[in-house]
Every structure is written in structure tokens, then in C-alpha cells.
Rosetta silent file (secondary structure, phi, psi, omega in degrees, C-alpha in Angstrom):
SEQUENCE: XXXXXXXXXXXXXXXXXXXXXXXXXXXXXXXXXXXXXXXXXXXXXXXXXXXXXXXXXXXXXXXXXXXXXXXXXXXXXXXXXXXXXXXXXXXXXXXXXXXXXXXXXXXXXXXXXXXXXXXXXXXXXXXXXXXXXXXXXXXXXXXXXXXXXXXXXXXXXXXXXXXXXXXXXXXXXXXXXXXXXXXXXXXXXXXXXXXXXXXXXXXXXXXXXXXXXXXXXXXXXXXXX
SCORE:     score description
SCORE:     0.000 S_00000001
   1 L     0.000  -42.859  178.450  -31.854  -19.136  -28.029 S_00000001
   2 H   -62.868  -38.957  179.196  -32.118  -18.512  -24.280 S_00000001
   3 H   -63.151  -41.877  179.070  -28.721  -20.135  -23.792 S_00000001
   4 H   -64.039  -38.607  179.212  -27.180  -17.871  -26.436 S_00000001
   5 H   -63.289  -44.246 -179.474  -28.792  -14.852  -24.782 S_00000001
   6 H   -64.924  -40.449  177.880  -27.377  -15.814  -21.369 S_00000001
   7 H   -61.889  -40.612  178.644  -23.934  -16.388  -22.858 S_00000001
   8 H   -61.586  -41.505  179.018  -24.147  -12.944  -24.467 S_00000001
   9 H   -63.834  -43.784 -179.967  -25.014  -11.337  -21.126 S_00000001
  10 H   -62.249  -45.207  179.358  -22.104  -13.103  -19.402 S_00000001
  11 H   -63.232  -40.440  179.291  -19.654  -12.024  -22.113 S_00000001
  12 H   -62.575  -40.441 -179.978  -20.942   -8.448  -21.941 S_00000001
  13 H   -64.679  -38.251  178.005  -20.451   -8.374  -18.179 S_00000001
  14 H   -66.575  -39.360  178.001  -16.835   -9.537  -18.598 S_00000001
  15 H   -62.448  -42.919 -179.947  -16.268   -6.846  -21.232 S_00000001
  16 H   -63.912  -39.405  177.494  -17.701   -4.196  -18.896 S_00000001
  17 H   -63.124  -41.800 -178.600  -15.446   -5.374  -16.077 S_00000001
  18 H   -63.044  -33.844 -178.187  -12.445   -5.228  -18.383 S_00000001
  19 L   -97.230    5.156 -178.832  -13.185   -1.615  -19.358 S_00000001
  20 L   -70.668  -25.602  178.946  -14.186   -0.524  -15.835 S_00000001
  21 L  -121.001  160.382 -179.337  -10.612    0.531  -15.086 S_00000001
  22 E  -139.385  157.713  176.247   -8.002    2.296  -17.184 S_00000001
  23 E   -99.191  135.470  179.230   -4.254    2.833  -17.247 S_00000001
  24 E  -132.740  149.147  176.164   -2.955    6.409  -17.161 S_00000001
  25 L  -113.725   10.187 -177.349    0.502    7.988  -17.377 S_00000001
  26 L   -82.826  114.208 -178.610   -0.694   11.457  -16.356 S_00000001
  27 L  -106.137   16.406 -174.646    1.074   12.576  -13.180 S_00000001
  28 L   -67.087  -23.341 -179.682   -0.217   16.162  -13.156 S_00000001
  29 L  -101.309   19.848  178.689   -2.436   15.560  -10.103 S_00000001
  30 E  -114.683  155.687  176.376    0.373   13.941   -8.074 S_00000001
  31 E  -151.067  156.141  174.554    2.991   15.460   -5.790 S_00000001
  32 E   -71.366  140.380 -177.745    5.744   14.170   -3.490 S_00000001
  33 H   -59.228  -38.226 -176.805    4.588   13.794    0.107 S_00000001
  34 H   -62.952  -20.251 -179.089    7.606   15.693    1.429 S_00000001
  35 H   -70.761  -16.914  179.789    6.456   18.823   -0.438 S_00000001
  36 L  -115.997  -40.780 -178.641    3.531   19.136    1.986 S_00000001
  37 L  -108.060   92.004 -169.344    4.549   17.156    5.096 S_00000001
  38 L   -78.975   -9.210  177.999    8.074   18.391    5.750 S_00000001
  39 L  -105.547    7.714  177.083    8.696   16.360    8.914 S_00000001
  40 L   -70.950  147.999  174.756    7.754   12.970    7.439 S_00000001
  41 E  -107.924  158.114 -173.894   10.474   10.311    7.247 S_00000001
  42 E  -136.669  137.265  173.807   10.883    7.853    4.377 S_00000001
  43 L  -139.596   79.682 -169.888   12.135    4.292    3.965 S_00000001
  44 L   -77.339   95.454 -169.306   11.075    3.455    0.426 S_00000001
  45 H   -64.587  -33.456 -175.777   11.333   -0.314    0.500 S_00000001
  46 H   -84.580   -6.780  170.938   10.684   -1.036   -3.167 S_00000001
  47 H   -80.590  -15.754 -178.938   13.442    1.337   -4.239 S_00000001
  48 L  -116.145 -176.321  175.821   15.795   -1.027   -2.388 S_00000001
  49 L   -92.043    1.815 -178.473   16.238   -4.785   -2.091 S_00000001
  50 L   -83.786   66.887  178.316   14.791   -4.748    1.445 S_00000001
  51 L  -152.686  175.803 -171.510   11.458   -6.241    0.426 S_00000001
  52 L   -63.712  -22.593  177.655    9.901   -9.676   -0.061 S_00000001
  53 L   -81.574  -21.915 -175.929   11.318  -10.108   -3.571 S_00000001
  54 L    78.082   11.126 -177.982   14.861   -9.362   -2.442 S_00000001
  55 L  -137.639  155.576  170.882   15.257   -7.010   -5.414 S_00000001
  56 L   -65.194  141.578 -172.103   14.711   -3.376   -6.357 S_00000001
  57 L   -98.351  142.793 -179.926   11.290   -3.083   -8.046 S_00000001
  58 L   -58.240  140.298  177.463   10.616   -1.770  -11.550 S_00000001
  59 L    94.565  -15.154  177.813    9.312    1.788  -11.743 S_00000001
  60 E   -97.063   87.745 -177.684   11.037    2.958   -8.558 S_00000001
  61 L   -96.878   -0.577  177.267   13.788    5.142  -10.005 S_00000001
  62 L  -155.939  151.944 -179.528   14.064    7.413   -6.962 S_00000001
  63 L   -83.652   58.742 -175.437   13.334    7.063   -3.223 S_00000001
  64 L  -120.515  136.438  179.393   10.397    9.471   -3.419 S_00000001
  65 L  -100.180  115.294  177.806    6.844    8.913   -2.142 S_00000001
  66 E  -104.447  150.574  169.678    4.148   10.325   -4.422 S_00000001
  67 E  -146.371  166.328  170.071    0.396   10.561   -3.828 S_00000001
  68 E   -61.472  152.254 -179.356   -2.525   12.336   -5.413 S_00000001
  69 H   -61.127  -35.617  177.755   -2.761   15.921   -4.160 S_00000001
  70 H   -66.924  -38.827  177.743   -6.077   15.095   -2.510 S_00000001
  71 H   -64.551  -43.341  179.899   -4.478   12.133   -0.753 S_00000001
  72 H   -64.600  -39.157  179.094   -1.573   14.247    0.531 S_00000001
  73 H   -58.716  -44.802  178.069   -3.971   16.896    1.815 S_00000001
  74 H   -67.439  -40.001  179.482   -5.786   14.277    3.893 S_00000001
  75 H   -64.123  -34.874  177.785   -2.498   12.731    5.027 S_00000001
  76 H   -62.802  -34.276  176.890   -1.322   16.158    6.174 S_00000001
  77 H   -65.954  -40.763  176.887   -4.353   16.321    8.466 S_00000001
  78 H   -64.958  -42.342  179.399   -3.378   12.980   10.001 S_00000001
  79 H   -61.721  -38.884  178.540    0.227   14.164   10.388 S_00000001
  80 H   -64.142  -44.574  178.694   -0.986   17.318   12.152 S_00000001
  81 H   -61.169  -45.398 -178.265   -3.110   15.275   14.551 S_00000001
  82 H   -70.704  -33.420  178.825   -0.234   12.889   15.299 S_00000001
  83 H   -60.323  -38.409  178.738    2.278   15.729   15.674 S_00000001
  84 H   -65.711  -22.534  179.781    0.235   17.091   18.578 S_00000001
  85 L   -95.051    1.786  177.215    0.592   13.668   20.222 S_00000001
  86 L    95.348   19.228 -176.145    4.361   13.617   19.803 S_00000001
  87 E  -122.499  159.382  170.172    4.633   11.516   16.630 S_00000001
  88 E  -124.651  167.512  177.418    5.801   11.800   13.035 S_00000001
  89 E   -95.438  139.917  169.506    4.994    9.666   10.002 S_00000001
  90 E  -116.583  119.450 -175.786    7.384    7.139    8.466 S_00000001
  91 E   -98.953  129.981  175.349    6.381    6.251    4.904 S_00000001
  92 E  -100.881  -35.076  179.948    7.243    2.884    3.354 S_00000001
  93 E  -163.934  152.563  175.474    5.236    3.113    0.143 S_00000001
  94 L  -142.978 -108.716  175.727    2.484    5.182   -1.444 S_00000001
  95 L   -60.253  135.207 -178.860    1.879    5.528   -5.204 S_00000001
  96 L  -130.430  117.613 -179.954    3.028    2.312   -6.906 S_00000001
  97 L   -60.129  151.306  177.960    3.329    2.094  -10.715 S_00000001
  98 H   -60.691  -33.096  178.706    1.430   -0.696  -12.445 S_00000001
  99 H   -64.051  -27.320  176.410    4.746   -1.981  -13.798 S_00000001
 100 H   -70.240  -42.567  176.690    5.822   -2.529  -10.172 S_00000001
 101 H   -62.395  -41.535  176.469    2.727   -4.633   -9.496 S_00000001
 102 H   -61.091  -35.845  177.827    3.488   -6.556  -12.696 S_00000001
 103 H   -63.078  -39.989  175.863    7.010   -7.070  -11.342 S_00000001
 104 H   -59.659  -44.300 -178.686    5.529   -8.669   -8.205 S_00000001
 105 H   -65.547  -39.444  176.418    3.512  -11.043  -10.388 S_00000001
 106 H   -59.262  -42.436  179.323    6.612  -11.895  -12.451 S_00000001
 107 H   -64.296  -42.329  177.617    8.409  -12.766   -9.220 S_00000001
 108 H   -58.677  -38.594 -175.473    5.518  -14.951   -8.064 S_00000001
 109 L   -84.763    0.517  178.766    5.636  -16.838  -11.369 S_00000001
 110 L   -98.763  103.876 -175.703    9.393  -17.425  -11.186 S_00000001
 111 L   -68.620  -14.702 -176.244    9.907  -20.775   -9.403 S_00000001
 112 L   -95.155    0.548 -177.909   13.660  -20.193   -9.133 S_00000001
 113 L  -120.760  102.693 -178.590   13.465  -16.962   -7.136 S_00000001
 114 L   -78.252  -20.407 -177.080   12.482  -17.415   -3.495 S_00000001
 115 L    72.009 -146.489 -179.477   13.038  -13.760   -2.634 S_00000001
 116 L  -107.393  103.314 -175.463   13.438  -12.893    1.037 S_00000001
 117 H   -65.943  -14.786  178.948   11.730  -15.548    3.171 S_00000001
 118 H   -64.974  -19.142  178.377   11.881  -13.359    6.288 S_00000001
 119 H   -85.716  -17.106  176.516    8.816  -11.578    4.923 S_00000001
 120 L  -142.272   61.798 -172.468    6.807  -14.817    4.648 S_00000001
 121 L   -64.226  -26.904 -174.962    8.472  -17.216    7.114 S_00000001
 122 L  -109.332    9.576 -176.741    5.450  -19.463    7.654 S_00000001
 123 L  -123.759  157.104  168.508    4.056  -19.518    4.122 S_00000001
 124 L   -85.114  158.255 -179.827    4.931  -21.016    0.773 S_00000001
 125 L   -58.247  -39.436  179.569    5.474  -18.605   -2.076 S_00000001
 126 L   -64.345  -24.922  179.711    2.288  -19.846   -3.760 S_00000001
 127 H   -69.038  -18.692 -178.262    0.340  -18.976   -0.603 S_00000001
 128 H   -67.962  -28.872  175.531    1.002  -15.281   -1.198 S_00000001
 129 H   -80.712  -47.258 -178.892   -1.487  -15.336   -4.071 S_00000001
 130 H   -59.444  -37.578 -177.968   -4.015  -17.595   -2.334 S_00000001
 131 L   -82.319   -1.895  178.246   -3.930  -15.408    0.766 S_00000001
 132 L    81.375   12.335 -179.670   -4.501  -12.230   -1.234 S_00000001
 133 L   -76.012  -33.800  178.832   -1.085  -10.761   -0.404 S_00000001
 134 L  -120.723  130.284 -179.884   -0.086  -10.463   -4.072 S_00000001
 135 L  -141.510  167.139 -178.664   -2.586   -9.469   -6.771 S_00000001
 136 L   -79.727  -14.673  177.256   -2.548   -8.139  -10.343 S_00000001
 137 L  -128.568  145.035 -179.896   -4.173   -4.872   -9.233 S_00000001
 138 L  -136.759  141.279  175.800   -3.333   -2.704   -6.229 S_00000001
 139 H   -62.728  -25.418  177.716   -5.027    0.289   -4.643 S_00000001
 140 H   -57.961  -33.948 -175.684   -1.536    1.823   -4.422 S_00000001
 141 H   -71.893  -16.039  176.417   -1.566    2.199   -8.197 S_00000001
 142 H   -83.908   -8.926  167.969   -4.608    4.481   -7.973 S_00000001
 143 L    94.681   -4.649 -176.478   -2.453    6.982   -6.102 S_00000001
 144 L  -122.546   27.224  177.146   -4.313    7.541   -2.825 S_00000001
 145 E  -116.480  145.947 -179.016   -3.028    4.639   -0.728 S_00000001
 146 E  -141.487  141.776  171.989   -0.125    4.797    1.689 S_00000001
 147 E  -106.794  123.836 -172.094    1.849    2.298    3.803 S_00000001
 148 E  -156.956  169.505  176.554    3.148    3.965    6.936 S_00000001
 149 E  -145.907 -178.615  177.147    3.908    3.791   10.633 S_00000001
 150 E   -99.404  143.795  163.350    4.601    6.052   13.591 S_00000001
 151 E  -131.740  160.914  177.023    7.953    7.277   14.812 S_00000001
 152 E   -77.345  166.915 -175.992    8.613    9.658   17.674 S_00000001
 153 L   -59.333  -30.040  179.024    9.598   13.251   16.985 S_00000001
 154 L   -83.871    3.978  178.108   13.259   12.396   17.562 S_00000001
 155 L    89.347    1.779 -177.488   12.994    9.624   14.949 S_00000001
 156 L   -76.379  159.919 -172.587   13.031    6.757   17.432 S_00000001
 157 E   -68.564  140.954  171.098   11.115    3.531   16.924 S_00000001
 158 L  -114.133  125.386 -173.954    7.470    3.033   17.949 S_00000001
 159 L   -76.809  110.305  179.751    6.605   -0.612   18.649 S_00000001
 160 L  -103.296    1.332  174.822    3.707   -1.676   16.414 S_00000001
 161 L    79.815   15.322  179.060    4.070   -5.391   17.091 S_00000001
 162 L   174.531  149.649 -176.158    5.073   -6.441   13.595 S_00000001
 163 L   -84.503  157.783  175.583    7.242   -5.486   10.629 S_00000001
 164 L   -62.312  137.562  178.403    6.136   -3.903    7.345 S_00000001
 165 L    61.742   23.719  172.128    5.119   -6.419    4.656 S_00000001
 166 L   -78.668  112.565 -177.720    5.235   -9.343    7.058 S_00000001
 167 L   -83.096   89.014 -173.191    2.817  -11.777    5.420 S_00000001
 168 L  -164.505  159.889  175.880    1.330  -13.213    8.581 S_00000001
 169 H   -64.787  -18.546  175.091   -1.677  -12.912   10.858 S_00000001
 170 H   -57.015  -29.660 -178.250    0.622  -10.844   13.099 S_00000001
 171 H   -80.184  -11.144  178.375    0.039   -8.045   10.583 S_00000001
 172 L   -64.470  132.948 -177.136   -3.738   -8.108   11.026 S_00000001
 173 L   -54.703  -32.187 -177.567   -4.775   -4.895   12.784 S_00000001
 174 L  -101.408   23.200  178.806   -6.792   -6.831   15.377 S_00000001
 175 L   -55.190  131.211 -169.971   -4.147   -9.506   16.054 S_00000001
 176 L   -79.115  -28.686 -171.723   -4.791  -10.713   19.604 S_00000001
 177 L   -90.921   45.877  176.519   -1.285  -11.579   20.788 S_00000001
 178 L  -103.388  156.247  173.182   -0.029   -8.016   21.037 S_00000001
 179 L   -74.893  166.613  178.195    1.132   -6.232   24.163 S_00000001
 180 H   -59.830  -40.259 -179.871   -0.999   -3.441   25.548 S_00000001
 181 H   -64.947  -43.104  179.903    1.509   -0.896   24.252 S_00000001
 182 H   -63.291  -42.218  176.699    1.493   -2.384   20.737 S_00000001
 183 H   -61.778  -42.128  179.963   -2.312   -2.350   20.625 S_00000001
 184 H   -63.079  -43.990 -178.922   -2.314    1.252   21.815 S_00000001
 185 H   -64.609  -42.529  176.868    0.213    2.313   19.163 S_00000001
 186 H   -62.245  -38.391 -179.127   -1.740    0.663   16.341 S_00000001
 187 H   -67.396  -38.664  178.054   -4.894    2.353   17.613 S_00000001
 188 H   -59.996  -46.597  178.502   -3.235    5.776   17.650 S_00000001
 189 H   -63.766  -47.900 -178.262   -2.247    5.377   13.992 S_00000001
 190 H   -59.246  -46.403 -177.246   -5.627    3.940   12.996 S_00000001
 191 H   -62.922  -42.411 -179.692   -7.596    6.686   14.739 S_00000001
 192 H   -66.037  -40.975 -178.125   -5.571    9.492   13.168 S_00000001
 193 H   -70.838  -42.610 -179.557   -5.823    8.019    9.675 S_00000001
 194 H   -70.094  -35.400  176.476   -9.547    7.255    9.792 S_00000001
 195 H   -62.151  -32.679 -179.311  -10.271   10.680   11.281 S_00000001
 196 L   -83.015   -3.847  175.459   -8.445   12.189    8.286 S_00000001
 197 L   107.636   12.736  178.162  -10.635   10.241    5.835 S_00000001
 198 E   -99.052  160.947  173.806   -8.698    7.043    5.224 S_00000001
 199 E  -126.580  145.502  178.792   -9.837    3.453    5.618 S_00000001
 200 E   -95.507 -174.753  175.659   -7.718    0.457    6.583 S_00000001
 201 L  -129.047  165.520 -173.018   -7.815   -3.198    5.570 S_00000001
 202 L   -75.990  -17.676 -170.615   -8.106   -6.402    7.599 S_00000001
 203 L  -105.013  -15.024 -175.251   -4.708   -7.876    6.700 S_00000001
 204 L  -138.987  116.560 -177.307   -2.199   -5.012    7.103 S_00000001
 205 L   -69.041  -18.642 -174.360   -2.105   -2.559   10.001 S_00000001
 206 L   -94.133   -5.581 -168.370    0.070   -0.120    7.990 S_00000001
 207 E  -101.374  124.504 -179.668   -2.127    0.130    4.856 S_00000001
 208 E  -139.733  138.071  178.576   -4.624    2.988    4.360 S_00000001
 209 E  -122.044  135.767  176.729   -6.612    4.215    1.355 S_00000001
 210 E   -58.611  126.292 -173.134   -8.411    7.536    1.075 S_00000001
 211 L   -60.224  -45.331  177.757  -12.092    6.717    1.426 S_00000001
 212 L  -104.684   62.795 -176.553  -13.199    9.118   -1.316 S_00000001
 213 L   -64.234  143.055 -174.294  -10.196    8.600   -3.567 S_00000001
 214 L   -73.297  -20.376 -177.319  -10.213   10.795   -6.687 S_00000001
 215 L  -128.979   66.597 -175.285   -9.324    7.999   -9.150 S_00000001
 216 L   -67.234  -17.438 -177.009  -11.194    4.863   -8.023 S_00000001
 217 L  -121.116   12.287 -177.291  -11.075    3.279  -11.493 S_00000001
 218 E  -117.442  131.088  178.471   -7.714    4.528  -12.792 S_00000001
 219 E  -113.817  121.351 -172.878   -4.408    2.701  -12.413 S_00000001
 220 E   -93.101  154.102 -176.673   -1.338    4.845  -13.056 S_00000001
 221 L  -142.099   27.654  172.432    1.943    3.687  -14.567 S_00000001
 222 L   -81.369  147.516 -178.750    4.359    6.613  -14.622 S_00000001
 223 L   -71.393  152.543  174.846    7.791    5.964  -13.133 S_00000001
 224 E   -88.353  115.391 -175.146    8.808    7.379   -9.758 S_00000001
 225 L  -136.438    0.000    0.000   11.654    9.781  -10.480 S_00000001
């Protein structure tokens, strides 16, 4: 009887986990970043083939970066802070439909598609799952996460010491083998984003999620158009 009770508790916990998040197609609380931050630049990698899969990703039907309105408001504060220091934002990705994440998983499970190895030069494709680089759920899909970097006001490059979506320890924010300038540039971005209410992650210097995101348990799946 005790064993049956414990099994019941375990099953219930799995059920609760399964229903802890939901899929939504409601885009009424989203807006394009450019509608608020008019000097931001965009290089929407998943709208193109310039990404680790080597293919355009499902759900990206236009090169437009969307976020929740609350996320954009916070990002605008970071942009204002950086503008005073002589910088603009370059956005690589923000809201990501769930179908796009599913597309990543499909690519991982396809043994005949190596994708673009320049994004994971020192890893096997299977290592992308083991290392936590590819997962079935993404904070991007909740609408308040953004992948970005700094550019100068004239649009020129700012050296951050590593490329976007490079699956390597080089991408860790605290990577030791950076030049003084590269460390300084990463710190400028980090400080502006955290001051505006975002938090980073240990594996990607470009990735930030709004700390008090409005939809922590909702994963959206409307297309980017």
C-alpha cells in the first residue's frame, strides 16, 4: 500500500510538471522592438541560413524581432543607458516560436544533417544536447529574452571576443582568455542589461532574460510575420 501511495505521489508530481506551462498563440501583449527602440540594428539569424542548422528556421516568416511590451520597455532603458556611452544595440534574436525550438530538436535528431560546423567546431552534434545548448524548451519562447550585442553609433563592430551562437567556452561571460578590451565590452553590455532588470546566463554572453518576466510559465507559438 505504501508503495502504491508513493507511486501515486510521483505520478502526480509528473502531471503537475506537465501542466505547469502552457502554449499560447496570443500575441496581443507583444510588439516589434523597432517600434520602441528606433536606433536598434537587427541581424535576425534564424530568418536566414546563417545559424548552426544551416537553414532558415520554422516560424520566422519575417526578419522582425518581437518581445513582450514589458520586455521592450526594460530593453529601452538599457538602450538609453548605452546610447549615452556611445553604443547602439544589435539584435540577433528575441521572441522565438515553439515551432522554431521544435525545429532545432528535429535537426538534432537528423543524423544526416550536420548543419554549420563553424558554430560548434570542437563539439559533436550530440554534445549540443548534453551541454545544454539545445533543449525542448527555451526562455526565448516566453517572449522576454533577447540575444544581442553592442555596436557603435556609426554601426561599426564592437569586439566581444566571440561570435553569436558559438557553442564553446569562449562564449561564457567569464571566459578568461579575453583581451582587456573584450572583457570591458562584455561588462558594458552586462551592466546595462542587469541595471535595466535583465539577468544573464553562464554559457552565453549575449543572452538576457527579464528578471520579472510577465509570462514565466507560458510558451508562445505564433509565427513572426
